[in-house]
BABA-465701 format. One line per 3 residues: number of its first residue (from 1); for each residue x, y, z of C-alpha. Coordinates in steps of 0.05 Angstrom, whole numbers, padded with zeros to 5 digits. Each point is the difference from the previous one (the first is absolute). Layout:
BEGIN
NUM) X:Y:Z ~ ...
This chain:
BEGIN
1) 00156:-00198:-00162 ~ 00010:-00076:-00044 ~ 00054:-00032:-00022
4) -00015:00028:-00072 ~ -00017:00075:00020 ~ -00047:00035:00013
7) -00072:-00019:-00013 ~ -00076:00012:00012 ~ -00036:-00046:00041
10) -00071:00028:00006 ~ -00047:00055:-00014 ~ -00059:00024:00034
13) -00056:00036:-00021 ~ -00006:-00022:-00073 ~ -00039:-00057:-00030
16) 00022:-00071:00014 ~ 00045:-00029:-00049 ~ 00024:00076:-00025
19) 00071:00021:00000 ~ 00011:00070:-00010 ~ 00071:00001:-00009
22) -00010:-00049:-00068 ~ -00057:00036:-00017 ~ 00033:00072:-00006
25) 00077:-00026:-00010 ~ 00029:00012:00073 ~ 00055:-00040:-00006
28) 00038:00048:00038 ~ -00052:00010:00058 ~ 00037:-00050:00046
31) 00069:00044:-00003 ~ -00031:00060:00002 ~ -00042:-00024:00067
34) 00077:-00025:00025 ~ 00043:00056:00004 ~ 00081:-00023:-00013
37) 00032:00016:00071 ~ -00073:-00014:00040 ~ 00032:-00058:00032
40) 00042:00051:00041 ~ -00062:00023:00025 ~ -00048:-00023:00055
43) -00058:00037:-00042 ~ 00009:00043:-00069 ~ -00060:00020:-00044
46) 00004:00005:-00081 ~ -00042:00048:-00043 ~ -00006:-00018:-00071
49) -00048:00011:-00066 ~ -00026:-00053:-00038 ~ -00037:00004:-00072
52) -00064:-00029:00009 ~ -00037:00005:-00060 ~ 00002:00072:-00032
55) 00011:00030:00059 ~ 00050:00004:00063 ~ -00007:-00043:00066
58) 00045:00010:00066 ~ 00020:-00053:00046 ~ 00028:00006:00072
61) 00041:-00062:00032 ~ 00018:-00011:00068 ~ 00056:-00048:00012
64) 00016:-00035:00060 ~ 00047:-00066:00011 ~ 00012:-00043:00066
67) 00046:-00055:00006 ~ -00032:-00068:-00035 ~ 00015:-00043:00074
70) -00051:00043:00031 ~ -00059:-00022:-00047 ~ -00049:-00039:00025
73) 00000:-00052:-00063 ~ 00054:00015:-00037 ~ -00016:-00018:-00080
76) 00040:-00045:-00042 ~ 00010:00063:-00050 ~ 00030:00036:00055
79) 00079:-00022:-00012 ~ 00040:00068:00035 ~ 00008:00023:00073
82) -00047:00064:-00017 ~ -00071:00006:-00022 ~ -00016:00059:-00033
85) -00073:00018:-00023 ~ -00043:00072:-00028 ~ -00069:00014:00014
88) -00019:00039:-00068 ~ -00057:00050:-00012 ~ -00021:00021:-00057
91) -00040:00060:-00015 ~ -00023:00043:-00059 ~ 00034:00067:00039
94) 00053:00015:00037 ~ -00034:00048:00040 ~ -00019:-00036:00063
97) 00072:-00038:00010 ~ 00011:00039:00057 ~ -00071:-00037:00038
100) 00026:-00056:-00037 ~ 00071:-00017:00027 ~ -00025:00012:00067
103) -00053:-00052:00003 ~ 00049:-00045:-00052 ~ 00056:00007:00050
106) -00036:-00033:00070 ~ -00038:-00054:-00048 ~ 00063:-00027:-00024
109) 00031:00001:00076 ~ -00058:-00031:00017 ~ 00003:-00056:-00046
112) 00072:-00016:00009 ~ -00011:-00010:00073 ~ -00043:-00047:-00013
115) 00063:-00045:-00028 ~ -00051:-00032:-00046 ~ 00003:00028:-00075
118) -00051:-00049:-00019 ~ -00051:00037:00055 ~ -00034:00053:-00051
121) -00052:00020:00030 ~ 00023:00056:00022 ~ 00021:00029:-00069
124) -00070:-00013:-00025 ~ -00036:00042:00055 ~ 00044:00054:-00014
127) -00016:00002:-00079 ~ -00075:-00004:00014 ~ 00010:00063:00051
130) 00037:00041:-00058 ~ -00055:-00023:-00044 ~ -00053:00032:00050
133) 00041:00061:00017 ~ 00044:00021:-00047 ~ -00041:00054:-00028
136) -00016:00029:00059 ~ -00003:00076:-00009 ~ 00028:00012:00078
139) 00063:-00039:-00030 ~ -00007:00037:-00069 ~ 00022:00066:00038
142) 00064:-00009:00014 ~ 00033:-00032:-00058 ~ 00073:00026:00020
145) 00010:-00042:00061 ~ 00067:-00015:00002 ~ 00028:00039:-00052
148) 00051:00047:00041 ~ 00015:00055:-00029 ~ 00036:00043:00061
151) 00053:-00064:-00002 ~ 00013:00016:-00082 ~ 00013:00064:00015
154) 00040:-00010:00061 ~ 00048:-00048:-00033 ~ -00002:00035:-00074
157) -00006:00074:00023 ~ 00003:00033:-00066 ~ 00006:-00054:-00046
160) -00071:-00011:00017 ~ -00012:00044:-00049 ~ 00048:-00021:-00050
163) -00037:-00067:00004 ~ -00067:00026:-00001 ~ 00019:00045:-00069
166) 00038:-00063:-00027 ~ -00061:-00045:00003 ~ -00034:00051:-00046
169) 00053:-00005:-00056 ~ -00024:-00070:-00003 ~ 00075:-00023:-00026
172) 00028:-00073:00011 ~ 00022:00031:00067 ~ -00030:-00023:00068
175) 00036:-00061:00029 ~ -00013:-00014:00071 ~ 00054:-00043:00037
178) -00005:-00027:00069 ~ 00007:-00061:00049 ~ -00064:00010:00035
181) -00063:-00009:-00048 ~ -00058:00028:00037 ~ 00054:00073:00007
184) 00014:-00007:-00075 ~ -00068:-00006:-00024 ~ -00035:00045:00053
187) 00057:00055:-00022 ~ -00032:-00008:-00070 ~ -00070:00007:00010
190) 00011:00064:00049 ~ 00036:00033:-00062 ~ -00059:-00010:-00051
193) -00045:00020:00057 ~ 00029:00069:-00012 ~ -00048:00005:-00055
196) -00068:00017:00008 ~ -00042:-00056:-00020 ~ 00053:-00049:-00033
199) -00006:-00054:00062 ~ -00073:-00016:-00024 ~ 00016:00005:-00076
202) 00058:-00052:-00002 ~ -00042:-00045:-00050 ~ 00052:00000:-00057
205) 00063:-00009:00043 ~ 00007:-00081:-00008 ~ 00013:-00001:-00074
208) 00039:00050:-00045 ~ -00054:-00026:-00049 ~ -00059:00034:00046
211) -00027:00069:-00029 ~ -00074:-00002:00033 ~ 00011:00076:00032
214) 00023:00032:-00064 ~ -00056:-00022:-00043 ~ -00053:00014:00046
217) 00028:00069:00022 ~ -00045:00061:-00026 ~ 00004:00075:00015
220) -00046:00019:00066 ~ -00061:00036:-00020 ~ -00010:00038:00066
223) 00033:00026:00057 ~ -00018:00006:00065 ~ 00053:00036:00048
226) -00030:-00010:00063 ~ 00007:-00081:-00018 ~ 00072:-00024:00001
229) -00015:-00059:-00037 ~ -00025:00037:-00057 ~ 00057:00061:00007
232) 00048:-00060:-00008 ~ -00035:-00031:-00053 ~ 00005:00066:-00043
235) 00070:00007:00013 ~ 00013:-00065:-00033 ~ 00014:-00051:00066
238) 00014:-00048:00006 ~ 00062:00007:-00050 ~ 00008:-00069:-00039
241) 00063:-00029:00022 ~ -00011:-00062:-00006 ~ -00034:-00020:-00071
244) 00027:-00018:-00069 ~ 00073:-00029:00002 ~ -00006:00007:00078
247) 00012:-00046:00055 ~ -00011:-00004:00080 ~ 00030:-00050:00039
250) 00008:00020:00078 ~ 00040:-00069:-00004 ~ 00022:-00027:-00060
253) 00033:-00076:00004 ~ 00064:-00016:-00043 ~ -00050:-00042:-00046
256) -00029:00067:-00014 ~ 00061:00036:-00034 ~ -00011:-00030:-00072
259) -00060:00053:-00004 ~ 00053:00058:00022 ~ 00051:-00017:-00042
262) -00049:00008:-00061 ~ 00008:00079:-00015 ~ -00056:-00015:-00063
265) -00058:-00011:00047 ~ 00021:00027:00068 ~ 00026:00072:-00007
268) -00010:00017:00081 ~ -00007:-00031:00062 ~ -00005:00002:00067
271) 00029:-00064:00036 ~ 00033:-00017:00069 ~ 00042:-00068:00005
274) 00036:-00037:00063 ~ 00054:-00035:-00038 ~ 00067:00034:-00002
277) 00019:-00033:-00067 ~ -00052:00064:-00036 ~ 00054:00044:00036
280) 00059:-00026:-00047 ~ -00038:00017:-00061 ~ -00026:00073:00017
283) 00014:00033:-00055 ~ -00036:-00053:-00042 ~ -00076:00001:00032
286) -00001:00077:00031 ~ 00012:00067:-00005 ~ 00006:00017:00070
289) 00001:-00050:00053 ~ -00019:00004:00073 ~ 00031:-00041:00049
292) -00031:-00003:00063 ~ 00047:-00033:00046 ~ 00048:00061:-00016
295) -00054:00060:-00007 ~ 00042:00017:-00062 ~ -00031:00022:-00079
298) 00042:-00012:-00051 ~ -00022:00025:-00075 ~ 00042:-00027:-00055
301) -00017:00038:-00057 ~ 00030:00073:-00007 ~ -00067:00040:-00036
304) -00049:-00030:00052 ~ 00047:00019:00050 ~ -00006:00071:-00032
307) -00066:-00005:-00003 ~ -00022:-00016:00081 ~ 00049:00056:00020
310) -00035:00047:00059 ~ -00013:00071:-00025 ~ 00012:00052:00061
313) -00080:00002:00013 ~ -00009:-00079:00002 ~ 00061:-00002:00057
316) -00035:00042:00038 ~ -00064:-00032:-00003 ~ 00034:-00070:00017
319) 00040:00032:00052 ~ -00054:00028:00041 ~ -00041:-00060:-00003
322) 00061:-00043:00022 ~ 00011:00046:00048 ~ -00068:-00015:00036
325) -00010:-00070:-00010 ~ 00086:00006:00034 ~ -00029:00046:00057
328) -00064:-00046:00018 ~ 00043:-00065:-00007 ~ -00017:-00064:00051
331) 00040:-00057:-00012 ~ -00053:-00044:00049 ~ -00059:00026:-00046
334) 00032:00030:-00072 ~ -00079:00003:-00041 ~ -00020:00053:00059
337) 00036:00066:00020 ~ 00024:00017:00066 ~ -00039:00058:00012
340) -00069:-00038:-00022 ~ -00013:00056:-00038 ~ -00030:00006:-00083
343) 00075:00024:-00014 ~ 00044:-00049:-00023 ~ -00056:-00061:-00003
346) -00007:-00040:-00053 ~ -00058:00035:-00035 ~ 00041:00064:00012
349) 00049:-00024:-00047 ~ -00052:-00033:-00048 ~ -00026:00063:-00004
352) 00061:00041:-00014 ~ 00022:-00050:-00053 ~ -00072:00012:-00033
355) 00016:00074:-00007 ~ 00061:-00010:-00019 ~ -00030:-00046:-00061
358) -00062:00054:-00018 ~ 00048:00054:-00008 ~ 00055:-00036:-00032
361) -00065:-00014:-00058 ~ -00019:00060:00002 ~ 00067:00038:-00017
364) 00001:-00058:-00051 ~ -00053:00023:-00035 ~ 00019:00076:00014
367) 00066:-00013:-00031 ~ -00038:-00030:-00061 ~ -00045:00068:-00001
370) 00068:00039:-00006 ~ 00034:-00044:-00052 ~ 00011:00021:-00071
373) -00063:-00020:-00035 ~ 00052:-00057:-00030 ~ -00003:-00033:00062
376) -00072:00018:00014 ~ -00052:-00045:-00013 ~ -00051:00048:00005
379) -00011:00059:-00045 ~ 00032:00067:00036 ~ -00043:00058:00025
382) 00007:00072:-00012 ~ 00002:00005:00086 ~ 00041:-00060:-00012
385) 00052:00038:-00041 ~ -00007:00061:00044 ~ 00031:-00028:00051
388) 00052:-00051:-00016 ~ 00050:00045:00011 ~ -00022:00029:00064
391) -00013:-00060:00044 ~ 00054:-00044:00030 ~ 00005:-00078:-00017
394) -00026:-00035:00059 ~ 00028:-00064:-00020 ~ 00072:00030:00011
397) -00015:-00020:00073 ~ -00007:-00072:-00011 ~ 00054:-00022:-00045
400) -00007:00016:-00083 ~ 00042:-00069:-00003 ~ -00047:-00031:00039
403) -00064:00022:-00050 ~ 00040:-00010:-00063 ~ 00008:-00075:00018
406) -00072:-00016:00028 ~ -00033:00034:-00073 ~ 00028:-00069:-00028
409) -00043:-00037:00039 ~ -00059:-00036:-00009 ~ -00032:00036:00061
412) 00016:00062:-00022 ~ -00034:-00014:-00060 ~ -00061:-00023:00027
415) 00001:00058:00054 ~ -00001:00051:-00062 ~ -00050:-00036:-00035
418) -00043:-00007:00061 ~ -00006:00070:00030 ~ -00020:00069:-00009
421) 00059:00046:-00024 ~ -00016:00052:00043 ~ 00006:-00041:00072
424) 00052:00059:00035 ~ -00074:00036:00003 ~ -00024:-00051:00049
427) 00073:-00003:00037 ~ 00044:00045:00009 ~ 00066:-00018:-00050
430) 00053:00027:00053 ~ 00045:-00046:00041 ~ -00014:-00006:00065
433) 00063:00021:00024 ~ 00021:00042:-00056 ~ 00053:00059:00007
436) 00065:00016:-00016 ~ 00057:-00036:00031 ~ 00015:00034:00076
439) 00055:00002:00045 ~ -00053:-00044:00049 ~ 00003:-00052:-00062
442) 00067:-00006:00009 ~ 00015:-00004:00064 ~ -00061:-00060:00006
445) 00035:-00034:-00056 ~ 00063:00010:00036 ~ -00033:-00036:00058
448) -00026:-00053:-00030 ~ 00067:-00018:-00034 ~ 00027:-00003:00063
451) -00047:-00042:00027 ~ -00003:-00046:-00060 ~ 00080:-00017:00014
454) -00017:-00011:00077 ~ 00045:00047:00030 ~ -00021:-00005:00065
457) 00009:-00083:00003 ~ 00065:-00001:-00039 ~ 00028:00047:00056
460) -00030:-00027:00049 ~ 00039:-00065:-00018 ~ 00062:00037:-00011
463) -00006:00034:00072 ~ -00014:-00076:00032 ~ 00065:-00019:-00038
466) 00036:00057:00027 ~ -00017:-00002:00069 ~ 00009:-00079:-00002
469) 00074:00019:-00025 ~ 00002:00062:00057 ~ -00011:-00048:00053
472) 00043:-00056:-00031 ~ 00050:00059:-00004 ~ -00009:00026:00074
475) 00016:-00072:00031 ~ 00057:-00006:-00039 ~ 00026:00068:00029
478) -00024:-00017:00061 ~ 00033:-00070:00002 ~ 00072:00032:-00027
481) -00009:00051:00055 ~ -00020:-00060:00053 ~ 00070:-00034:-00025
484) 00038:00064:00003 ~ -00016:00013:00069 ~ 00009:-00065:00012
487) 00070:-00005:-00014 ~ 00013:00065:00031 ~ -00026:-00032:00067
490) 00039:-00058:-00008 ~ 00065:00047:-00015 ~ -00015:00035:00057
493) -00001:-00061:00045 ~ 00067:-00025:-00034 ~ 00029:00067:00029
496) -00028:00002:00061 ~ 00025:-00071:00012 ~ 00062:00017:-00027
499) 00002:00065:00047 ~ -00017:-00045:00065 ~ 00054:-00048:-00017
502) 00046:00054:-00004 ~ -00018:00029:00066 ~ 00004:-00073:00031
505) 00073:00004:-00018 ~ 00019:00067:00023 ~ -00035:-00017:00070
508) 00042:-00071:-00001 ~ 00065:00043:-00023 ~ -00012:00046:00066
511) -00020:-00051:00038 ~ 00073:-00032:-00004 ~ 00031:00059:00005
514) -00030:00010:00063 ~ 00026:-00071:00020 ~ 00065:00018:-00015
517) -00008:00067:00037 ~ -00027:-00030:00060 ~ 00054:-00062:00000
520) 00050:00041:-00006 ~ 00038:00035:00064 ~ 00014:00077:-00013
523) 00047:00038:00048 ~ 00018:00063:-00007 ~ -00025:00057:-00027
526) 00030:00006:-00064 ~ -00014:-00076:-00020 ~ -00082:00007:00015
529) 00016:00061:-00043 ~ 00033:-00041:-00057 ~ -00048:-00046:00011
532) -00063:00049:-00015 ~ 00037:00023:-00061 ~ 00008:-00057:-00024
535) -00069:-00022:00010 ~ -00026:00058:-00031 ~ 00019:-00021:-00069
538) -00035:-00058:-00005 ~ -00059:00030:00025 ~ -00049:00026:-00054
541) -00058:00048:00013 ~ -00067:-00009:-00019 ~ -00013:00065:-00033
544) 00072:00027:-00022 ~ 00012:00079:00020 ~ 00062:00016:-00032
547) 00003:00075:00043 ~ -00008:-00049:00068 ~ 00051:-00047:-00024
550) 00054:00060:-00017 ~ -00017:00037:00067 ~ 00013:-00068:00039
553) 00060:-00002:-00031 ~ 00028:00070:00010 ~ -00014:-00009:00068
556) 00034:-00061:00006 ~ 00063:00019:-00028 ~ 00004:00057:00049
559) -00009:-00050:00050 ~ 00049:-00059:-00023 ~ 00057:00063:-00008
562) -00011:00034:00068 ~ -00005:-00071:00029 ~ 00067:-00019:-00037
565) 00035:00056:00030 ~ -00018:-00011:00071 ~ 00029:-00074:-00017
568) 00055:00034:-00019 ~ 00012:00030:00067 ~ -00031:-00053:00039
571) 00067:-00045:-00037 ~ 00047:00046:00024 ~ -00022:-00008:00075
574) -00017:-00076:-00006 ~ 00080:-00007:-00031 ~ 00031:00037:00063
577) -00039:-00030:00046 ~ 00001:-00076:-00014 ~ 00061:-00004:-00034
580) 00034:-00037:00041 ~ -00053:-00058:00001 ~ -00002:00003:-00077
583) -00066:-00020:00001 ~ -00030:00067:-00002 ~ 00034:00017:-00069
586) -00010:-00068:-00038 ~ -00083:00014:00022 ~ 00002:00069:-00012
589) 00035:00001:-00065 ~ -00048:-00062:-00017 ~ -00055:00047:00011
592) 00024:00057:-00038 ~ 00011:-00043:-00060 ~ -00067:-00030:00002
595) -00029:00076:00005 ~ 00043:00027:-00064 ~ -00023:-00057:-00031
598) -00083:00010:00007 ~ 00018:00076:-00006 ~ 00028:-00013:-00074
601) -00061:-00053:-00007 ~ -00048:00041:00011 ~ 00032:00065:-00040
604) -00004:-00050:-00055 ~ -00070:-00035:-00003 ~ 00011:-00021:-00080
607) 00061:-00043:00016 ~ -00012:-00064:00033 ~ 00054:-00023:00043
610) 00004:-00072:00035 ~ 00038:00017:00073 ~ 00001:-00034:00062
613) -00009:00040:00062 ~ 00018:-00028:00068 ~ -00043:00015:00060
616) 00015:00011:00064 ~ -00009:-00078:00021 ~ 00046:-00022:-00059
619) -00052:-00025:-00048 ~ 00012:00011:-00067 ~ -00064:00026:-00045
622) 00005:-00002:-00078 ~ -00052:00059:-00026 ~ 00001:00017:-00076
């Protein structure tokens, strides 16, 4: 890259002082070789078409970049921090691009590894080797190297057939968009390779002004059914997809958009672009947009959408092909089935499309054979008139709306002019999977619709999110329960401490009472009994038993009553024996009064009285 943009630095394989770009008006060649967005990749490839005199030439470029500071000798014209260059090979046919791609990648990588772009000896030797080996018969055998039909079907599934039938209509239709230029171009080459022999007949594809194939086409004079090439030519293949008014540009830079906008000159094209500016003007430049970045297909024309609708037989056919590819898909090696068998291979897919196209062309001829005389270009016969109403029209399985569109194209006119009207005698005019709509078709359609919606991945994502929420909720609930049990434990500990404190208070009170009891001298049975009764009021059993307390109260009452009666009798005796001294009466009287007070206190436990009981030693005690 130079300060003034991309430019051509050197030519190899041409005479000295020859500039092919100037001689053939290849002013856009540098922009085709260095695609938009190539700087985002370490290595990328671009495929494009060029006009060379009255025919088409095809170019392939390998683009690389490196840090300008890594150069051994940095030229003065390198003004940017990154150096980006492309090595381009121009060939007369794109059939060998698969082989050229691998060699071009190695040579470009080796040239960059030198870190000296002034040393171009490796490029000269590469050009000389191409001149010697370009027409090697062993190389020509595999013209589809690098074209992966399995990837095309795996990615677009039933829409692959939609694209295939769309390219036959020669409409202002096909605009491919993608951020990777190589993938963008190879998808287009894979699509046109489904039409037998077309890849080797693209001499009119570089310009809408070229029309060599139509001028040179004549009806075949013979047929050899054992020879595939003879059979295909007799059936009118390859169809003229790119001719007068058509253009094929695998990579088309923005500088070439003026050709696409000239509708009087360019009526149909198949092009690709890596510039997102075209997405903003999709309705102006395309009837159908294929976005490779999100694997979407957008058809903006309602009439074209109707013509490209797939019939039940079409869906049955492409569903079988899709299922075959999907069941043998290997992500590590997409171009080869996991079974390593013929079923699902590249050759298998190519022959399936060839069979479909031959059946379609034969059905078109048979449809014309059954059509009314006004629409039939050939005079009707008695046999035709007899069987017109007895034979079903096979074109119904291919969608009659599609045929109506195709009948207005130059490709159809050339096919009609160069083919025998009775092609259906060579190939059976019948859809490969003809038949009415069945339950299996509906089940398969529903299954594929569900797969298209990607419900498994969406449900998996929902399941994962739900699992995360359940785990989070479980953690929150566990935390709440742990906190609750913690609070309960704290409460239990508080109650336990409170109970222990209450027990200590009760024990201290009992000890105090025992000390008071020990410190007092009790004389006489009445005083001992009265003291025991008073203390019983303050004793709190650890386990209250109302029945036991009632029984003990009755016994104590009976005992106190008998004791009182005995005391009265004794008082009489004491009064007579010691009356003279006066001491016994006073003492007896004091004891009796104390006993009566104790009995009254026992019988009325709910009432608290303050009293002073005098013991025999004359010490007063205050019981509450």
